[in-house]
N, C-alpha and C positions, 0 to 999 in steps of 0.2 A: 370592731374592737375585739370580738371573739377570734377573728382570723389572725389578728396581730398577736394575741396572747397564745393562740394555738401554735403559730409559727415559732414564737419565742421559746415556748416550752420544748418544742421538738429540737430547736437549735441547741438548747442547753442540755438536752439528753445526750447529744453527740459531742458538743464542744463546750469547753470552759471559756467564757468570755467576760472580760471586765465590764464595768459600767459604760465606759467610752465605746468599746468595740461592739457591745450589744446595741446600744443606742444608735450607733452609726449605721447599722443595717436598716434603720427606719428614719434616716436623716431627712427624708422627703416629707415626713409628717410633723405637724406641730412646729412650724417655723417660729423663730423668735425665742427658742430655748436652746440648750446645749445637748450634745450627744450624751454627756455624762448624766444630765438630768433625765433624759429620755430613758437611759439604761436603768437608772435607779428606780424610776417610776414603774417601768415594766416589771422589774424584779419584785418590787413591793406589791404590785397588784397580783402577780403570780403567787407570792407567798400568802397573801390574804385569801386568794381563791382556793389555795391548797388546804386551808383550815376552816372553810365555811361549814362543812359537815364534820362534827366531832367524831362520828363513827367512821368517816372515810377520809381521814387526813392523808394527803399525798406526801408521804415521807420521802419517796424517791425525788420528787420535785424539790422539796426543801433541802435535801442533800446536794442536789445539783446546784442549787442557789448558794449553798454553803461553800461549795468548791470555788465559786466566783468571788468569795469574800463578803457576801451579803450578811451583815451583822444581825439584821432582824430574823433571817432564816436560822442562823446559828442559835440565837436566843430562844426561838420557838422550839427548835429541836431539843435543846437542853430542858426546857420547861416540860416537854413531852416525855423526857427521860431517855432521849437518844444522844449519842455522842456525835457532834457535828463533824462532817468531813473537813480535813485540813484545806486551807485556801491553796489553790494551785495557780500556777502562772497562766496568764491569758494565752489562749491558743494563737491569737493573732498578733498582739503587740508584745507579748512576753513580759508584760508589766512595765514596759518602758514609758508609756504615757504617764504613769504615776511617778516616774523618776525624772520629770522634766526640769525640776529645780537644779539638779546637778548639772544637766546639760546647759541650762540657762546661764549658770555661773561661769561656765567655760566660755560660752559665747560672749558674755559681757566683757570678760578679760581680754578676749581677742579683738573686740571692736572698740575698746576704750581709747586706743591710741589714734583713732580716726575721727575727724569732724564730719558729721553727716546729718542730713535732715530726713532722709527716707531710706528704707531698707526693704529687702525681700528675702523671705526664707525659702530655701529649696532643699528639702530633705531627699536624701538618696537612699533608697532601700533595695535590698537584694530581691531578685525576681521571685524567690520562693514565698515572699510575703504577699505578692499579687496572686500567686497560684493558690495560696491558702484562702485568701479572701474570696477569690472567684469560685472556689470550691463551695463555700457557704452560699454565695449569691446564686450560683447555678442551681444548687440543690433545693433552695427554698424560694426561688423566683424573686430575688431581691435586687435586681439590677436597676440602675437609675439612682442609686444612693451613693454616698461618699465612700472613699477608700482611705486606708490607713495613712497614706502619704499626705492627703488633704488635711486630715485631722492633725497630724504632726505639724504641718506648715502653719495652720491656723492657731493652734494652741501655743506653739513656740512664739509665733508672731505677736500674739496678744500679750504674752508675758514680757517680751522685749519692749514692746510699745509702752507698756505700763512702767517698766523699769527705767527706760531712757527718755520717755516723753517724745519719741519720734514716730513717724507714721509709716505704714506699709504702702509701698508704691509698686504697681505691677509693670509699668511701662519703662520708666527710666530711673530705677532706684540708685541712690548714691553708692550703696553697697549691697552685694548679694551674699547671704550667709548660707553656705552649703553644709549640711550636717547629716551624718548617718549615726543615729542613736545606737545602732547595733555593731558599730565598728570601733576599733581602738583610735582610729584617726577620725574624730567626729566633727571637726570644724575646719572649714576653709572659707576665708573671707575674700571675695572678689571685689575690688574697688573700681568703681566706674571712673574713667578718666575725667578730668576737668578740662574745659575748653575755653580759651580766651581769644576773642576776635580783635583784630586791630589792623592798622596799616603801618608799614615800615618804610623808612628811607634808608638807602645805603650810600654813604658819601665817599667811600674809598674803592679803588679798583683792584684790590688784592685778596678779597675774601669771597668764597662761594656762599650760596644761600643756605645750604645744609652741610652737616658734617660729611667729610669724605674719608673713608678708610685709606690708609697707605696702600698704593697699588702694589708695592713690593711684598709687604708682609700681610696684607689683607686685615689690618687692624691689630695684629698681634704685638707689634713693636719690633723695630729693627734699627740698625745703624743709620739707614737712609732717612728714616723719619725721626731720628734721635729718640727712639723707643717710646714715642707718643702714640703710635698706631694710626696717626693722622697724616693725610696728604697735605693739609693746610693747617696752620697753627690755630686758626679760629674761623668761625662762620657766623652768618647772621643768626642762625638757629642757636648756636652756642652762646653768643653774646646775650641773647634774650634769656636762654635757659638758665644761665648762671644765677641771675637774680631771682627768676621765677621759682626755681627749685629751692632756693634758700627760704623764700617766703611761704611756699606751699608745703615744703618738706616732702615733695614728690620724689619718685625714683628716677624718672627720665622725662625729658620734654622733646616733642617732635613737632617740627614746623611744617605746616601744610600751606603752601603758598598758591595764590591765584596766578599760576605760571611761575617762571623763574628767569632771572637775568643771568648772563654769563658773569664769570668772576671779574672780568675787566670792565664791566658795565655798571654805571651808577644808577640808582633808583631815586629819582627826584620827585618834584611835584607833591601831590597829596599822599604819595606812597603806594606800595603794593598791598592789596588785601591779603590777610593771612589768618589762619587759626592755629594757635599754639596748643597742642594737646599735652596735658600734664598727666603722666601715668602714676597711679597709686598715690594721689595727694593725701596727706594727712590733715591738711588745713584747706578748707574750701572758701571760708568767708574772708575775702581779702579786699583791701582798699585799692581798687584798680587805678585810681588817680595817683596814689602814692607809689604804686608799683611802676606805673608809667614813668614817673619822675626818677625813680631809682634806676631803672634800665637806662634811661637817657643820660643820667649822670655817669654811670659806670661804663657806658659804651660811647661816651662823648666823642664827637668828630668821626665816629665810625658808622654808627647807625642811630636811628631815632624811631621810636614808636609813638603812635597817637591813636586816639579814639578807642581805647581798650574797653571791652565789655564782655560779659559772660556769653559764651556761645554753646554750640552743641555738635554732636557727630554729624547730624543732618547738614549743618552748615559747611562742614568739611567737604562733604560730597558735592554740595551746591557750588562752592567756589572752585572746586576742581573741574566740574563739568562745564561751568560757565566761562572758565578762563579762555577757552578757545573761541568763544563767541564774542568776547568783549573787544571793543576798539581800543587800540593803544597808540600813543604818540611818542616818537623818538626824535632825538637830535643826534645826527651823525656828522662827524668831520670826515670828509671824503677826500682822498688824495688820488689824483690821476697820474699815470706814468708820463703823459705828455700834456702840454698846455691845453686847456679846455675853453672853447669860445662861448660867448653869451648865447649864441644860437643853439648850441648843443645843450646848454643848461635849460633853455626854454623847452627844447625837445624832450628832455628827461621829464620835466614837469607835465607836459602835454600827454605823452605816451603812458605815463604811470598814473594818470587820473582815472579813478574807478575802473581798475583793470584787475583781472584774476591771474595770478601767477601760477605757473607749474613749477613746483619745487621738489626736486628729488632730495632725499635725506642728505644733508651736507656731508662732505668728505670727512670733516673734523669730528662728526659724531656717529658716522656710519658703523663704527666698530661696536657701538652699544645700542643702536636703534635700528628698527626694521628699515630696509632700503626700499622705500615706497615713494610714490609721487603724491604730494599734498597740493591741493588747490587752495590758495590763500588770496584774499582780497586786499588790494592796496587802494585806499580811498583818495589819498592826496599826497603829493610831494611838493614842498616849497623850498627852493634853493636860494642861497645867498653866497655871492663870491667872497672868498677870503683873499686869494691871490691867483696867479695864472694856473696853478695846479691844484688848488684846494677850494672846496666849497663847504658850506654848512647846509645840511639838508634836514628839514623838519618833515618826518614821515609819519603819516597816520595810516594805520593798517589793522588788519584783523589779528586777534590773538593767535599766537603760535607761528607767526611769520618769522622766517629766519632773515633778519634785517641785514646782517653782514653779507649774506649770500645774495640778497636783492641788489646789493651794491657791487660785489665782485663778480657775480655770475657763477662762481664755483665751477669754472671750466665747463660752462654750458649746462650745469645741473639745475640752475634756476633761470627761467625764461619768462619775460624779458628781465634785463638787469641794467644797471648804470653802464657797466662795461660794454654790453651788447649794443645799447642805444648810442653811446658815445663813440663806439669803435675805438676805445681807448681804455686800457686796463685801469680799473678803479679799485680802491681798497678803503675799507672803513678803518680809520686809525684811532677813532675815539667815538664811543657811543654812550648815550644817556637815555634812560626811559624818563619821559617828561610827565606822562599822565596815563592812568589806567581808568577806563570808564567804570562807573559804579555798576 
C-alpha cells in the first residue's frame, strides 16, 4: 500500500493525471472496480495522508491533487487558508475521457441507420499518446497495466451498450466503430457484410453467373453497351441482387458460387451452392422464406433460388475451395462430324470410365487464365443415341473439368476426348449441369 501511494505521489509531482488515467496505471490491482474509482481512491488516501499531522501538512501534495481537479484537495486547501491551484488538463487524455458523452452522441447518430446486434469499438490514437504513457510506465515501473486506447474502447463500449442494448463482440461484430477523440473526423462506421447461403437454378442459356463489365469501355458506358457499362444485360448475380438489396438496403451484392457454368449452360437439379455477400446492409433481420419467394417471382423462368439461410465469410472460403473437389454431373448433346457407330459409343463409355484427363487451359479462356495442364478425374460417361450423328452423354466428373473440351478435344489440348476416341470430330452443342455434390 505504501509503495502504491509513494509511486502515485511521485507521479503527481511530475504529471497532472485525471482520475481515470491515474487509476489506469494500477489497473492490475483490485479487479472488479473501475479505473476512475481507483484514481479517486488513491487521490483521497493521498489527501488524507497529507493532513494526518497538523504541523506537517503536505501543501505541495494537496496542490498537485488540486491540479487534477480533486475537489476534496481544493476544499482542504481553502480551509487551511491557501488558494488551490486551478484544474489543469490531464497530461495523458487531455480531458477527453470526461467528454465521452459528446462523442457518444455523435456515434449514436452515425449507427442509428443500421440494424445490428453486436459492435466493436476501435479507437485510433496518435503515437504521441503511447509515447507519453510509456514515459510514465517506464519511469515508475508500471508495465502490465492498461493503456489509454483500452480505456477509451471499454468506456465508449459500455456507454453504447447501455444506450442501444446491444452487445460488444470481439470476433465477428456486425459493425466496427472507429473513433479518434482527438481528431475532427472522430467516427467511421465499418459494416460487416451479411451473407446468405442457398442454391440456384439457371433456366436460360443467355446470362452469365456474375456481372461482366463491357469489354470495350471497362464498365464506363459506351455506344457498344448502350451506355450500361455491361457486357450482358443481366446475370444470375444481378437477378438475385435486385431483390436482396431492396430488402436489406445494402450498397452492393456479390455472388460467390461453388464453381460457375458457362453463359450458354443451364444449371438444373437441386442447383449450384452459392453465398451472396451483401455489403453495408442497413437491415439484417430478414424473412428468408419471403425473400426466396420474392426473388423467384421477380426472376421467374430465368433463375430460381432455394434453401436460403444465413451464412458467413468462412462459408464463402469453404465453397470456393471445395468446388474443385466436388463431383458434378452433366448432360451434353454431342454432335459428330460423321456418323457414329454403337461400337464407338461403347468405346467412349469404356475408355472414359474412372480416367484422369490431362487438360491444358482451353483455347477459349487462355487469354484470361494461366496456360497450365490440369489433371481432372472423369468417373463415368453414359451415352444414349439420338440419331446417326448425335448422342446424349451423361458425364460425371470432378469439379473444374472443362466438359466441352472433354468432348471436342480442343485440338489435342484435352486428352483423351470424345473426338480422339471416336476419331471423329465431336462438338458439345448443348450442355446442362444436372447435379452438384453436397
